[in-house]
N, C-alpha and C positions, 0 to 999 in steps of 0.2 A: 436656385437655392433648392436644396431638398430639407424639409423640416418634419419632425414626427411629435405630434401631439403627446404631451407628457412623458416625452423621452427621456427627461432628466430622471423622473420616477420610474420608469421601465428599465432603464439602465441597470440598476443595481441587481435586478432579478435574472439578468443575462451573465455570461461569463466574461463580460467587458471588465470588470474591475480586476481580475486575475492576468488580464494581459495590458493593462495600465490605462484603460479607457475609462475616464470618470467625468461625470457632469453632463451625461447625455447617452445616447444609443447608437450603435453603429449599425449601418444597413447592409446586412450580410444575406438575409433570406427570410424564412418564417420564425426560427426561434431564437436567434440571436446567440446561437451557440455553434462554435466552429469544432468539427471533429477532424483532426488529422489522421490520415489513413497510411501514408507511407511512413517507413522508418525515419527517413530524413526529417519529415514535416513533424513527426510526434517528438523527435528529440529536439527539434527548434521550438516546439511549444513549451515542453518542459523546461528549457533554457530560458526562454522569455519570462515564463512564470516565476521562476527563481529570481530573476533579476528583477522582475516587479516587487516583488516581497522586499528585497535590499532597498531599491530606489525609495519605496514607502518608509523606510526607516525600521523595518523590522528584520529579526534574525532567527525567526522560528517558522517551521513548515509542517504541515500534516501531508503526509503522503499517503495515498491510498491506491489500492489496485483498481479502483473503478467507483462507480456512480453510488451503490449500495453500501460498499465500504466506508464511503465519504459520509453518507447519511447516518451510518452509526457511530462514525468518528464525530460527528457534529454534536451527537447527544451527550457526549461525555468530555469533549474539549472545546473551549471557547477562545476562538482565535479569530482575527479579520478575515473577510471572505477570501481575499487575495493570498491567505497563508494556506488554503487547501488546494493541493495540486493532485491530480490523477495520473500516477507515474505508468498505469496499466503494467506491461508486461516488461518494462523498462528499469528495473530496481536497481542493478547495477550501475546504469548510467547516470540515473537521478541521484544516487549516492555520491558519486564523483563529482557532479555539478555542484551538490550542495557544498563539497568540501572546497572547491574552487571559488564559490562565490562567499565562502567563509560564514557560513550558516552555522549558528550556535547551537540549534536543537532541531532534531527531527523527528517526528512521530510517524512510524511506520504502521498502518494499519491493513488489515486484510484477512482471508479465509484461509483454512487448510489447504486448498489445493495449491495455491502460490505459494503460501511458506513452505510446504513440504518441499518445495523445489528450491526456493532461496536457501534453504537450510543445508541443501548439499553444495551450495556455490554457484547454482546456475544463475547467470546475469540476466537472461532475457527467457522469461517464462511462459511465453506463449505455448499452448497446446501442440501447435505444429513442429515447435522447435525442440521442445524436451518433455519428458514424461515423468510422471511420480515415480520415484525409487521405493517401491514397497520393500526392498531388503533393507534399506536404511530405516524405513520406519518400524519395521519388525525389531530392528536391532535397539531401537530408543525403546520399545516395547519391553524388550528382555531387560535392557538397563533398568526399567521401572520395575522389574521382577513380575511381570506378566506370566501368566502360565503358559504352558508349551502349546496349548490348544488354542488360546487366543493368538499366540504369536504366528501359528499357522494360519489363521483365518486372516490376518493382516497381510502375509506373504500373498496369498491367494486374492485378496481384495482387488476389485476392478477399478476404484476410484480413492483419493483421500478422503473424500466424503464419508464413503464406506467405512475407512478406517476410522475415521471420527466417531462414528456411530459404534463401532465395536468397542472403541475406548470408554465412551461414556456409558455403554450398556454394563460394561465390566468394571466400573468404578477403577480405572487404570490412574492411580495417582501419580504426578509427575510429570505425565507425557506431553502435555501441552506447554507445561513449563519449560522442557527440554526442548522443544521444538522452537520456541521463542528465542531460547538462549543460543541454539545454532543459527537462526536468522540472524540474530544480533552479531554473533561473531563473524558470519560472513559480510554482513552490510557494512560492519565497521571496517573489514579489510578494504572494502570497495571505496571506501572514502578516506583510506590511509589513515584512519585513526583520528582524522580531524574534525568530524562533526559527532558531537553527542548524539546517541539515538536512543529511543525507547520504542520498543515493539508491543502491539497491541493485537491480539489474535481474537476475532470474533466468531460465534457460532452464526448460522444463517439466520437467526431471529434477532441478532444484535447483542446477544449477551456477551460478555469478556469472558473467554476460556482461559486465557492467561495474559500477563504483561510481564516484560523483561527489559532492564532490571526491577525487580518488585520494589513496589512504593513502600 
């Protein structure tokens, strides 16, 4: 038999609670954190984590695009450890699984890069599989009554982060709200309108740029 000193205390500090392992620690490696790398394994991990939420008697999840956005989400949302799920680039798939598992509320938290893609309906947001549509972002800026020089800068921007900087520097009101609104629209479609969603867009320091629907 293999035992680990203070395993019960150490277990909650790993990802074990997210996948339904409680009361001890699993023997996996050095960190206790499993990182799925293939598409199939990542999808399986997402399904498993949502199933754990349901089996624990909860119906709310906090979906993030990665560890950093999860850290920021934890500062403004208080839910059990197992409710936080890193969906990575699989936003469409994750929301469809939430609908299948009858999740009653999903918070979706992330940064401008992923959200700019989600807003156009992209379901898999990995940098190799999709690009940020600068034309789309420039049209949102135009809708928010940005000047033509600003719109041109956005069209010529290299990254979504660069666009965010342009918007903030020029105080273009409503831009981030519109991004969140479009993300909400697309993800609601992915969940077939079965899972209530709230979108939270962070800047890279953890400040909330926009939430939709507004509180």
